[in-house]
N, CA, C and O atoms as a Tripos MOL2 file, in Angstrom:
@<TRIPOS>MOLECULE
protein
  260   259    65     0     0
PROTEIN
NO_CHARGES

@<TRIPOS>ATOM
      1 N        -134.1660  -30.9990 -224.1940 N.3       1 MET1
      2 CA       -134.9230  -31.0960 -222.9600 C.3       1 MET1
      3 C        -133.9900  -31.3480 -221.7760 C.2       1 MET1
      4 O        -134.1670  -30.7730 -220.7020 O.2       1 MET1
      5 N        -132.9930  -32.2170 -221.9840 N.am      2 ASN2
      6 CA       -132.0610  -32.5180 -220.9000 C.3       2 ASN2
      7 C        -131.2190  -31.3080 -220.5190 C.2       2 ASN2
      8 O        -130.8950  -31.1220 -219.3460 O.2       2 ASN2
      9 N        -130.8660  -30.4920 -221.4940 N.am      3 THR3
     10 CA       -130.0450  -29.3210 -221.1830 C.3       3 THR3
     11 C        -130.8350  -28.3030 -220.3640 C.2       3 THR3
     12 O        -130.2750  -27.6330 -219.4960 O.2       3 THR3
     13 N        -132.1190  -28.1880 -220.6330 N.am      4 ILE4
     14 CA       -132.9560  -27.2670 -219.8570 C.3       4 ILE4
     15 C        -133.0510  -27.7480 -218.4160 C.2       4 ILE4
     16 O        -132.9190  -26.9540 -217.4850 O.2       4 ILE4
     17 N        -133.2780  -29.0370 -218.2300 N.am      5 LEU5
     18 CA       -133.3550  -29.5830 -216.8740 C.3       5 LEU5
     19 C        -132.0200  -29.4470 -216.1520 C.2       5 LEU5
     20 O        -131.9830  -29.1680 -214.9530 O.2       5 LEU5
     21 N        -130.9440  -29.6410 -216.8710 N.am      6 LEU6
     22 CA       -129.6220  -29.4940 -216.2710 C.3       6 LEU6
     23 C        -129.3770  -28.0410 -215.8550 C.2       6 LEU6
     24 O        -128.8390  -27.7900 -214.7770 O.2       6 LEU6
     25 N        -129.7660  -27.0900 -216.6980 N.am      7 LYS7
     26 CA       -129.6140  -25.6810 -216.3600 C.3       7 LYS7
     27 C        -130.4530  -25.3120 -215.1410 C.2       7 LYS7
     28 O        -129.9940  -24.5730 -214.2700 O.2       7 LYS7
     29 N        -131.6730  -25.8200 -215.0790 N.am      8 VAL8
     30 CA       -132.5340  -25.5510 -213.9180 C.3       8 VAL8
     31 C        -131.9310  -26.1600 -212.6660 C.2       8 VAL8
     32 O        -131.9250  -25.5240 -211.6120 O.2       8 VAL8
     33 N        -131.4270  -27.3710 -212.7630 N.am      9 TYR9
     34 CA       -130.8080  -28.0380 -211.6150 C.3       9 TYR9
     35 C        -129.5910  -27.2620 -211.1190 C.2       9 TYR9
     36 O        -129.4270  -27.0710 -209.9140 O.2       9 TYR9
     37 N        -128.7440  -26.8180 -212.0330 N.am     10 VAL10
     38 CA       -127.5570  -26.0500 -211.6550 C.3      10 VAL10
     39 C        -127.9660  -24.7260 -211.0220 C.2      10 VAL10
     40 O        -127.3440  -24.2870 -210.0540 O.2      10 VAL10
     41 N        -128.9900  -24.0920 -211.5500 N.am     11 ARG11
     42 CA       -129.4600  -22.8110 -211.0010 C.3      11 ARG11
     43 C        -130.0050  -22.9880 -209.5830 C.2      11 ARG11
     44 O        -129.7300  -22.1670 -208.7080 O.2      11 ARG11
     45 N        -130.7690  -24.0480 -209.3540 N.am     12 VAL12
     46 CA       -131.3190  -24.3190 -208.0170 C.3      12 VAL12
     47 C        -130.1960  -24.6240 -207.0420 C.2      12 VAL12
     48 O        -130.2230  -24.1490 -205.9060 O.2      12 VAL12
     49 N        -129.2210  -25.3970 -207.4550 N.am     13 GLN13
     50 CA       -128.0890  -25.7010 -206.5850 C.3      13 GLN13
     51 C        -127.2990  -24.4360 -206.2500 C.2      13 GLN13
     52 O        -126.8380  -24.2650 -205.1210 O.2      13 GLN13
     53 N        -127.1490  -23.5630 -207.2270 N.am     14 ASP14
     54 CA       -126.4380  -22.3060 -206.9960 C.3      14 ASP14
     55 C        -127.1960  -21.4400 -205.9900 C.2      14 ASP14
     56 O        -126.5840  -20.8550 -205.0960 O.2      14 ASP14
     57 N        -128.5030  -21.3530 -206.1260 N.am     15 LEU15
     58 CA       -129.3020  -20.5680 -205.1910 C.3      15 LEU15
     59 C        -129.2820  -21.1690 -203.7810 C.2      15 LEU15
     60 O        -129.2880  -20.4380 -202.7910 O.2      15 LEU15
     61 N        -129.2600  -22.4840 -203.6980 N.am     16 ALA16
     62 CA       -129.2800  -23.1500 -202.3950 C.3      16 ALA16
     63 C        -127.9700  -22.9850 -201.6370 C.2      16 ALA16
     64 O        -127.9630  -23.0130 -200.4060 O.2      16 ALA16
     65 N        -126.8660  -22.8150 -202.3470 N.am     17 THR17
     66 CA       -125.5720  -22.7230 -201.6640 C.3      17 THR17
     67 C        -125.1630  -21.2950 -201.3410 C.2      17 THR17
     68 O        -124.2220  -21.0940 -200.5730 O.2      17 THR17
     69 N        -125.8300  -20.3090 -201.8960 N.am     18 ARG18
     70 CA       -125.4800  -18.9100 -201.6220 C.3      18 ARG18
     71 C        -125.9130  -18.5190 -200.2170 C.2      18 ARG18
     72 O        -126.8950  -19.0440 -199.6920 O.2      18 ARG18
     73 N        -125.1820  -17.6010 -199.6180 N.am     19 GLU19
     74 CA       -125.5020  -17.1250 -198.2740 C.3      19 GLU19
     75 C        -125.7180  -15.6140 -198.2570 C.2      19 GLU19
     76 O        -125.5990  -14.9910 -197.2020 O.2      19 GLU19
     77 N        -126.0300  -15.0210 -199.3930 N.am     20 GLU20
     78 CA       -126.1770  -13.5760 -199.4720 C.3      20 GLU20
     79 C        -127.3730  -13.0610 -198.6900 C.2      20 GLU20
     80 O        -127.2780  -12.0000 -198.0740 O.2      20 GLU20
     81 N        -128.4840  -13.7650 -198.6910 N.am     21 GLY21
     82 CA       -129.6880  -13.3060 -198.0230 C.3      21 GLY21
     83 C        -129.7850  -13.7220 -196.5720 C.2      21 GLY21
     84 O        -130.7640  -13.3930 -195.9020 O.2      21 GLY21
     85 N        -128.8090  -14.4270 -196.0770 N.am     22 GLN22
     86 CA       -128.8540  -14.9470 -194.7160 C.3      22 GLN22
     87 C        -128.8880  -13.8180 -193.6880 C.2      22 GLN22
     88 O        -129.6400  -13.8980 -192.7170 O.2      22 GLN22
     89 N        -128.1040  -12.7880 -193.8780 N.am     23 ASP23
     90 CA       -128.0840  -11.6740 -192.9330 C.3      23 ASP23
     91 C        -129.4390  -10.9910 -192.8600 C.2      23 ASP23
     92 O        -129.9030  -10.6310 -191.7780 O.2      23 ASP23
     93 N        -130.0660  -10.8140 -194.0010 N.am     24 MET24
     94 CA       -131.3610  -10.1430 -194.0300 C.3      24 MET24
     95 C        -132.4040  -10.9510 -193.2630 C.2      24 MET24
     96 O        -133.2340  -10.3740 -192.5600 O.2      24 MET24
     97 N        -132.3750  -12.2520 -193.3870 N.am     25 VAL25
     98 CA       -133.3120  -13.1070 -192.6580 C.3      25 VAL25
     99 C        -133.0560  -13.0150 -191.1610 C.2      25 VAL25
    100 O        -133.9990  -12.9630 -190.3720 O.2      25 VAL25
    101 N        -131.7920  -12.9940 -190.7660 N.am     26 GLU26
    102 CA       -131.4710  -12.8920 -189.3440 C.3      26 GLU26
    103 C        -131.9330  -11.5560 -188.7750 C.2      26 GLU26
    104 O        -132.4720  -11.5110 -187.6690 O.2      26 GLU26
    105 N        -131.7300  -10.4660 -189.5140 N.am     27 TYR27
    106 CA       -132.2020   -9.1600 -189.0630 C.3      27 TYR27
    107 C        -133.7200   -9.1340 -188.9560 C.2      27 TYR27
    108 O        -134.2710   -8.5610 -188.0160 O.2      27 TYR27
    109 N        -134.3950   -9.7530 -189.9200 N.am     28 PHE28
    110 CA       -135.8570   -9.8080 -189.8840 C.3      28 PHE28
    111 C        -136.3440  -10.5760 -188.6590 C.2      28 PHE28
    112 O        -137.2790  -10.1410 -187.9870 O.2      28 PHE28
    113 N        -135.7170  -11.7150 -188.3640 N.am     29 LEU29
    114 CA       -136.1240  -12.4920 -187.1970 C.3      29 LEU29
    115 C        -135.8640  -11.7240 -185.9030 C.2      29 LEU29
    116 O        -136.6830  -11.7640 -184.9850 O.2      29 LEU29
    117 N        -134.7430  -11.0330 -185.8220 N.am     30 MET30
    118 CA       -134.4350  -10.2600 -184.6200 C.3      30 MET30
    119 C        -135.4280   -9.1120 -184.4510 C.2      30 MET30
    120 O        -135.8960   -8.8520 -183.3420 O.2      30 MET30
    121 N        -135.7440   -8.4360 -185.5320 N.am     31 THR31
    122 CA       -136.7080   -7.3370 -185.4720 C.3      31 THR31
    123 C        -138.0920   -7.8500 -185.0960 C.2      31 THR31
    124 O        -138.8030   -7.1990 -184.3300 O.2      31 THR31
    125 N        -138.4800   -8.9990 -185.6190 N.am     32 SER32
    126 CA       -139.7760   -9.5810 -185.2770 C.3      32 SER32
    127 C        -139.8440   -9.9350 -183.7970 C.2      32 SER32
    128 O        -140.8630   -9.7040 -183.1470 O.2      32 SER32
    129 N        -138.7690  -10.4910 -183.2690 N.am     33 LEU33
    130 CA       -138.7390  -10.8370 -181.8510 C.3      33 LEU33
    131 C        -138.8320   -9.5930 -180.9770 C.2      33 LEU33
    132 O        -139.5500   -9.5860 -179.9770 O.2      33 LEU33
    133 N        -138.1080   -8.5440 -181.3480 N.am     34 LEU34
    134 CA       -138.1820   -7.2970 -180.5890 C.3      34 LEU34
    135 C        -139.5780   -6.6780 -180.6590 C.2      34 LEU34
    136 O        -140.0780   -6.1700 -179.6560 O.2      34 LEU34
    137 N        -140.1960   -6.7160 -181.8080 N.am     35 ALA35
    138 CA       -141.5420   -6.1650 -181.9530 C.3      35 ALA35
    139 C        -142.5440   -6.9600 -181.1200 C.2      35 ALA35
    140 O        -143.4150   -6.3760 -180.4760 O.2      35 ALA35
    141 N        -142.4280   -8.2700 -181.1290 N.am     36 PHE36
    142 CA       -143.3270   -9.1070 -180.3390 C.3      36 PHE36
    143 C        -143.1520   -8.8200 -178.8480 C.2      36 PHE36
    144 O        -144.1350   -8.7320 -178.1120 O.2      36 PHE36
    145 N        -141.9090   -8.6750 -178.4050 N.am     37 SER37
    146 CA       -141.6420   -8.3650 -177.0020 C.3      37 SER37
    147 C        -142.2050   -7.0030 -176.6280 C.2      37 SER37
    148 O        -142.7800   -6.8380 -175.5520 O.2      37 SER37
    149 N        -142.0430   -6.0370 -177.5050 N.am     38 TRP38
    150 CA       -142.5520   -4.7010 -177.2420 C.3      38 TRP38
    151 C        -144.0710   -4.7110 -177.1230 C.2      38 TRP38
    152 O        -144.6280   -4.0660 -176.2360 O.2      38 TRP38
    153 N        -144.7450   -5.4400 -178.0110 N.am     39 ILE39
    154 CA       -146.2050   -5.5200 -177.9750 C.3      39 ILE39
    155 C        -146.6780   -6.2010 -176.6960 C.2      39 ILE39
    156 O        -147.6250   -5.7420 -176.0590 O.2      39 ILE39
    157 N        -146.0240   -7.2860 -176.3240 N.am     40 ALA40
    158 CA       -146.4000   -7.9870 -175.0930 C.3      40 ALA40
    159 C        -146.1630   -7.1000 -173.8730 C.2      40 ALA40
    160 O        -146.9910   -7.0790 -172.9630 O.2      40 ALA40
    161 N        -145.0560   -6.3710 -173.8370 N.am     41 GLY41
    162 CA       -144.7670   -5.4790 -172.7210 C.3      41 GLY41
    163 C        -145.7420   -4.3210 -172.6480 C.2      41 GLY41
    164 O        -146.1530   -3.9170 -171.5610 O.2      41 GLY41
    165 N        -146.1100   -3.7900 -173.7920 N.am     42 THR42
    166 CA       -147.0610   -2.6830 -173.8270 C.3      42 THR42
    167 C        -148.4240   -3.1340 -173.3250 C.2      42 THR42
    168 O        -149.1120   -2.3860 -172.6300 O.2      42 THR42
    169 N        -148.8090   -4.3320 -173.6690 N.am     43 LYS43
    170 CA       -150.1080   -4.8460 -173.2370 C.3      43 LYS43
    171 C        -150.1510   -4.9910 -171.7160 C.2      43 LYS43
    172 O        -151.1410   -4.6110 -171.0890 O.2      43 LYS43
    173 N        -149.0980   -5.5310 -171.1200 N.am     44 SER44
    174 CA       -149.1000   -5.6920 -169.6620 C.3      44 SER44
    175 C        -148.9790   -4.3390 -168.9680 C.2      44 SER44
    176 O        -149.5700   -4.1430 -167.9060 O.2      44 SER44
    177 N        -148.2300   -3.4070 -169.5410 N.am     45 ALA45
    178 CA       -148.1290   -2.0670 -168.9580 C.3      45 ALA45
    179 C        -149.4720   -1.3500 -169.0320 C.2      45 ALA45
    180 O        -149.8450   -0.6410 -168.0970 O.2      45 ALA45
    181 N        -150.1910   -1.5210 -170.1140 N.am     46 ALA46
    182 CA       -151.5070   -0.8910 -170.2590 C.3      46 ALA46
    183 C        -152.4810   -1.4460 -169.2270 C.2      46 ALA46
    184 O        -153.2830   -0.7020 -168.6630 O.2      46 ALA46
    185 N        -152.4130   -2.7430 -168.9800 N.am     47 ALA47
    186 CA       -153.2940   -3.3380 -167.9740 C.3      47 ALA47
    187 C        -152.9620   -2.8060 -166.5800 C.2      47 ALA47
    188 O        -153.8650   -2.5340 -165.7900 O.2      47 ALA47
    189 N        -151.6780   -2.6570 -166.2770 N.am     48 ALA48
    190 CA       -151.2800   -2.1230 -164.9690 C.3      48 ALA48
    191 C        -151.7030   -0.6630 -164.8310 C.2      48 ALA48
    192 O        -152.1610   -0.2630 -163.7610 O.2      48 ALA48
    193 N        -151.5650    0.1340 -165.8710 N.am     49 MET49
    194 CA       -151.9830    1.5330 -165.8160 C.3      49 MET49
    195 C        -153.4950    1.6520 -165.6670 C.2      49 MET49
    196 O        -153.9880    2.5230 -164.9500 O.2      49 MET49
    197 N        -154.2220    0.7800 -166.3410 N.am     50 ASN50
    198 CA       -155.6750    0.7840 -166.2240 C.3      50 ASN50
    199 C        -156.0920    0.4780 -164.7880 C.2      50 ASN50
    200 O        -156.9990    1.1100 -164.2460 O.2      50 ASN50
    201 N        -155.4260   -0.4860 -164.1880 N.am     51 SER51
    202 CA       -155.7170   -0.8360 -162.7980 C.3      51 SER51
    203 C        -155.3900    0.3270 -161.8660 C.2      51 SER51
    204 O        -156.1610    0.6140 -160.9500 O.2      51 SER51
    205 N        -154.2780    0.9890 -162.0800 N.am     52 ALA52
    206 CA       -153.8850    2.1210 -161.2390 C.3      52 ALA52
    207 C        -154.8800    3.2680 -161.3740 C.2      52 ALA52
    208 O        -155.2700    3.8550 -160.3660 O.2      52 ALA52
    209 N        -155.2940    3.5970 -162.5780 N.am     53 PHE53
    210 CA       -156.2470    4.6820 -162.7590 C.3      53 PHE53
    211 C        -157.6270    4.3250 -162.2220 C.2      53 PHE53
    212 O        -158.3470    5.2030 -161.7470 O.2      53 PHE53
    213 N        -158.0030    3.0640 -162.2900 N.am     54 THR54
    214 CA       -159.2710    2.6410 -161.7060 C.3      54 THR54
    215 C        -159.2370    2.8180 -160.1930 C.2      54 THR54
    216 O        -160.1960    3.3180 -159.6050 O.2      54 THR54
    217 N        -158.1460    2.4130 -159.5630 N.am     55 GLY55
    218 CA       -158.0090    2.6050 -158.1180 C.3      55 GLY55
    219 C        -157.9970    4.0710 -157.7440 C.2      55 GLY55
    220 O        -158.6110    4.4530 -156.7480 O.2      55 GLY55
    221 N        -157.3190    4.8950 -158.5090 N.am     56 LEU56
    222 CA       -157.2760    6.3290 -158.2630 C.3      56 LEU56
    223 C        -158.6630    6.9420 -158.4080 C.2      56 LEU56
    224 O        -159.0660    7.7800 -157.6020 O.2      56 LEU56
    225 N        -159.3830    6.5230 -159.4290 N.am     57 SER57
    226 CA       -160.7380    7.0250 -159.6550 C.3      57 SER57
    227 C        -161.6600    6.6470 -158.5080 C.2      57 SER57
    228 O        -162.4670    7.4620 -158.0630 O.2      57 SER57
    229 N        -161.5440    5.4290 -158.0330 N.am     58 THR58
    230 CA       -162.3730    4.9700 -156.9140 C.3      58 THR58
    231 C        -162.0620    5.7640 -155.6490 C.2      58 THR58
    232 O        -162.9690    6.1680 -154.9210 O.2      58 THR58
    233 N        -160.7850    5.9810 -155.3960 N.am     59 THR59
    234 CA       -160.3740    6.7350 -154.2100 C.3      59 THR59
    235 C        -160.8730    8.1760 -154.2740 C.2      59 THR59
    236 O        -161.3940    8.6950 -153.2870 O.2      59 THR59
    237 N        -160.7190    8.8190 -155.4150 N.am     60 LEU60
    238 CA       -161.1870   10.1850 -155.5750 C.3      60 LEU60
    239 C        -162.7070   10.2730 -155.4550 C.2      60 LEU60
    240 O        -163.2270   11.2100 -154.8500 O.2      60 LEU60
    241 N        -163.4020    9.3290 -156.0110 N.am     61 ALA61
    242 CA       -164.8610    9.3240 -155.9380 C.3      61 ALA61
    243 C        -165.3310    9.1660 -154.4920 C.2      61 ALA61
    244 O        -166.3400    9.7570 -154.1060 O.2      61 ALA61
    245 N        -164.6160    8.3810 -153.6890 N.am     62 SER62
    246 CA       -165.0210    8.2090 -152.2910 C.3      62 SER62
    247 C        -164.7860    9.4860 -151.4910 C.2      62 SER62
    248 O        -165.5390    9.7630 -150.5580 O.2      62 SER62
    249 N        -163.7510   10.2800 -151.8310 N.am     63 TYR63
    250 CA       -163.5000   11.5300 -151.1340 C.3      63 TYR63
    251 C        -164.5000   12.6250 -151.5140 C.2      63 TYR63
    252 O        -164.8140   13.4970 -150.7050 O.2      63 TYR63
    253 N        -164.9890   12.5690 -152.7400 N.am     64 ILE64
    254 CA       -165.9130   13.6070 -153.2270 C.3      64 ILE64
    255 C        -167.3000   13.4000 -152.6490 C.2      64 ILE64
    256 O        -167.9640   14.3650 -152.2700 O.2      64 ILE64
    257 N        -167.7370   12.1760 -152.5770 N.am     65 SER65
    258 CA       -169.1140   11.9460 -152.1130 C.3      65 SER65
    259 C        -169.2010   11.6380 -150.6610 C.2      65 SER65
    260 O        -170.2960   11.4240 -150.1410 O.2      65 SER65
@<TRIPOS>BOND
     1     1     2 1
     2     2     3 1
     3     3     4 2
     4     3     5 am
     5     5     6 1
     6     6     7 1
     7     7     8 2
     8     7     9 am
     9     9    10 1
    10    10    11 1
    11    11    12 2
    12    11    13 am
    13    13    14 1
    14    14    15 1
    15    15    16 2
    16    15    17 am
    17    17    18 1
    18    18    19 1
    19    19    20 2
    20    19    21 am
    21    21    22 1
    22    22    23 1
    23    23    24 2
    24    23    25 am
    25    25    26 1
    26    26    27 1
    27    27    28 2
    28    27    29 am
    29    29    30 1
    30    30    31 1
    31    31    32 2
    32    31    33 am
    33    33    34 1
    34    34    35 1
    35    35    36 2
    36    35    37 am
    37    37    38 1
    38    38    39 1
    39    39    40 2
    40    39    41 am
    41    41    42 1
    42    42    43 1
    43    43    44 2
    44    43    45 am
    45    45    46 1
    46    46    47 1
    47    47    48 2
    48    47    49 am
    49    49    50 1
    50    50    51 1
    51    51    52 2
    52    51    53 am
    53    53    54 1
    54    54    55 1
    55    55    56 2
    56    55    57 am
    57    57    58 1
    58    58    59 1
    59    59    60 2
    60    59    61 am
    61    61    62 1
    62    62    63 1
    63    63    64 2
    64    63    65 am
    65    65    66 1
    66    66    67 1
    67    67    68 2
    68    67    69 am
    69    69    70 1
    70    70    71 1
    71    71    72 2
    72    71    73 am
    73    73    74 1
    74    74    75 1
    75    75    76 2
    76    75    77 am
    77    77    78 1
    78    78    79 1
    79    79    80 2
    80    79    81 am
    81    81    82 1
    82    82    83 1
    83    83    84 2
    84    83    85 am
    85    85    86 1
    86    86    87 1
    87    87    88 2
    88    87    89 am
    89    89    90 1
    90    90    91 1
    91    91    92 2
    92    91    93 am
    93    93    94 1
    94    94    95 1
    95    95    96 2
    96    95    97 am
    97    97    98 1
    98    98    99 1
    99    99   100 2
   100    99   101 am
   101   101   102 1
   102   102   103 1
   103   103   104 2
   104   103   105 am
   105   105   106 1
   106   106   107 1
   107   107   108 2
   108   107   109 am
   109   109   110 1
   110   110   111 1
   111   111   112 2
   112   111   113 am
   113   113   114 1
   114   114   115 1
   115   115   116 2
   116   115   117 am
   117   117   118 1
   118   118   119 1
   119   119   120 2
   120   119   121 am
   121   121   122 1
   122   122   123 1
   123   123   124 2
   124   123   125 am
   125   125   126 1
   126   126   127 1
   127   127   128 2
   128   127   129 am
   129   129   130 1
   130   130   131 1
   131   131   132 2
   132   131   133 am
   133   133   134 1
   134   134   135 1
   135   135   136 2
   136   135   137 am
   137   137   138 1
   138   138   139 1
   139   139   140 2
   140   139   141 am
   141   141   142 1
   142   142   143 1
   143   143   144 2
   144   143   145 am
   145   145   146 1
   146   146   147 1
   147   147   148 2
   148   147   149 am
   149   149   150 1
   150   150   151 1
   151   151   152 2
   152   151   153 am
   153   153   154 1
   154   154   155 1
   155   155   156 2
   156   155   157 am
   157   157   158 1
   158   158   159 1
   159   159   160 2
   160   159   161 am
   161   161   162 1
   162   162   163 1
   163   163   164 2
   164   163   165 am
   165   165   166 1
   166   166   167 1
   167   167   168 2
   168   167   169 am
   169   169   170 1
   170   170   171 1
   171   171   172 2
   172   171   173 am
   173   173   174 1
   174   174   175 1
   175   175   176 2
   176   175   177 am
   177   177   178 1
   178   178   179 1
   179   179   180 2
   180   179   181 am
   181   181   182 1
   182   182   183 1
   183   183   184 2
   184   183   185 am
   185   185   186 1
   186   186   187 1
   187   187   188 2
   188   187   189 am
   189   189   190 1
   190   190   191 1
   191   191   192 2
   192   191   193 am
   193   193   194 1
   194   194   195 1
   195   195   196 2
   196   195   197 am
   197   197   198 1
   198   198   199 1
   199   199   200 2
   200   199   201 am
   201   201   202 1
   202   202   203 1
   203   203   204 2
   204   203   205 am
   205   205   206 1
   206   206   207 1
   207   207   208 2
   208   207   209 am
   209   209   210 1
   210   210   211 1
   211   211   212 2
   212   211   213 am
   213   213   214 1
   214   214   215 1
   215   215   216 2
   216   215   217 am
   217   217   218 1
   218   218   219 1
   219   219   220 2
   220   219   221 am
   221   221   222 1
   222   222   223 1
   223   223   224 2
   224   223   225 am
   225   225   226 1
   226   226   227 1
   227   227   228 2
   228   227   229 am
   229   229   230 1
   230   230   231 1
   231   231   232 2
   232   231   233 am
   233   233   234 1
   234   234   235 1
   235   235   236 2
   236   235   237 am
   237   237   238 1
   238   238   239 1
   239   239   240 2
   240   239   241 am
   241   241   242 1
   242   242   243 1
   243   243   244 2
   244   243   245 am
   245   245   246 1
   246   246   247 1
   247   247   248 2
   248   247   249 am
   249   249   250 1
   250   250   251 1
   251   251   252 2
   252   251   253 am
   253   253   254 1
   254   254   255 1
   255   255   256 2
   256   255   257 am
   257   257   258 1
   258   258   259 1
   259   259   260 2
@<TRIPOS>SUBSTRUCTURE
     1 MET1         2 RESIDUE 1 A MET
     2 ASN2         6 RESIDUE 1 A ASN
     3 THR3        10 RESIDUE 1 A THR
     4 ILE4        14 RESIDUE 1 A ILE
     5 LEU5        18 RESIDUE 1 A LEU
     6 LEU6        22 RESIDUE 1 A LEU
     7 LYS7        26 RESIDUE 1 A LYS
     8 VAL8        30 RESIDUE 1 A VAL
     9 TYR9        34 RESIDUE 1 A TYR
    10 VAL10       38 RESIDUE 1 A VAL
    11 ARG11       42 RESIDUE 1 A ARG
    12 VAL12       46 RESIDUE 1 A VAL
    13 GLN13       50 RESIDUE 1 A GLN
    14 ASP14       54 RESIDUE 1 A ASP
    15 LEU15       58 RESIDUE 1 A LEU
    16 ALA16       62 RESIDUE 1 A ALA
    17 THR17       66 RESIDUE 1 A THR
    18 ARG18       70 RESIDUE 1 A ARG
    19 GLU19       74 RESIDUE 1 A GLU
    20 GLU20       78 RESIDUE 1 A GLU
    21 GLY21       82 RESIDUE 1 A GLY
    22 GLN22       86 RESIDUE 1 A GLN
    23 ASP23       90 RESIDUE 1 A ASP
    24 MET24       94 RESIDUE 1 A MET
    25 VAL25       98 RESIDUE 1 A VAL
    26 GLU26      102 RESIDUE 1 A GLU
    27 TYR27      106 RESIDUE 1 A TYR
    28 PHE28      110 RESIDUE 1 A PHE
    29 LEU29      114 RESIDUE 1 A LEU
    30 MET30      118 RESIDUE 1 A MET
    31 THR31      122 RESIDUE 1 A THR
    32 SER32      126 RESIDUE 1 A SER
    33 LEU33      130 RESIDUE 1 A LEU
    34 LEU34      134 RESIDUE 1 A LEU
    35 ALA35      138 RESIDUE 1 A ALA
    36 PHE36      142 RESIDUE 1 A PHE
    37 SER37      146 RESIDUE 1 A SER
    38 TRP38      150 RESIDUE 1 A TRP
    39 ILE39      154 RESIDUE 1 A ILE
    40 ALA40      158 RESIDUE 1 A ALA
    41 GLY41      162 RESIDUE 1 A GLY
    42 THR42      166 RESIDUE 1 A THR
    43 LYS43      170 RESIDUE 1 A LYS
    44 SER44      174 RESIDUE 1 A SER
    45 ALA45      178 RESIDUE 1 A ALA
    46 ALA46      182 RESIDUE 1 A ALA
    47 ALA47      186 RESIDUE 1 A ALA
    48 ALA48      190 RESIDUE 1 A ALA
    49 MET49      194 RESIDUE 1 A MET
    50 ASN50      198 RESIDUE 1 A ASN
    51 SER51      202 RESIDUE 1 A SER
    52 ALA52      206 RESIDUE 1 A ALA
    53 PHE53      210 RESIDUE 1 A PHE
    54 THR54      214 RESIDUE 1 A THR
    55 GLY55      218 RESIDUE 1 A GLY
    56 LEU56      222 RESIDUE 1 A LEU
    57 SER57      226 RESIDUE 1 A SER
    58 THR58      230 RESIDUE 1 A THR
    59 THR59      234 RESIDUE 1 A THR
    60 LEU60      238 RESIDUE 1 A LEU
    61 ALA61      242 RESIDUE 1 A ALA
    62 SER62      246 RESIDUE 1 A SER
    63 TYR63      250 RESIDUE 1 A TYR
    64 ILE64      254 RESIDUE 1 A ILE
    65 SER65      258 RESIDUE 1 A SER
């Protein structure tokens, strides 16, 4: 029983000290930040375009009638 616990402890310590997956996590965080920024920017751009087209529609409607 003690040898199994010792093997598990050594395995956990080995996994905790490795840095192999660190780059992948950093790339994931950077990609997530870029995606969040893109979504936020798209939302504000869509609102501005909606406002511009609403104003254009109102102006055109006033000239027609």
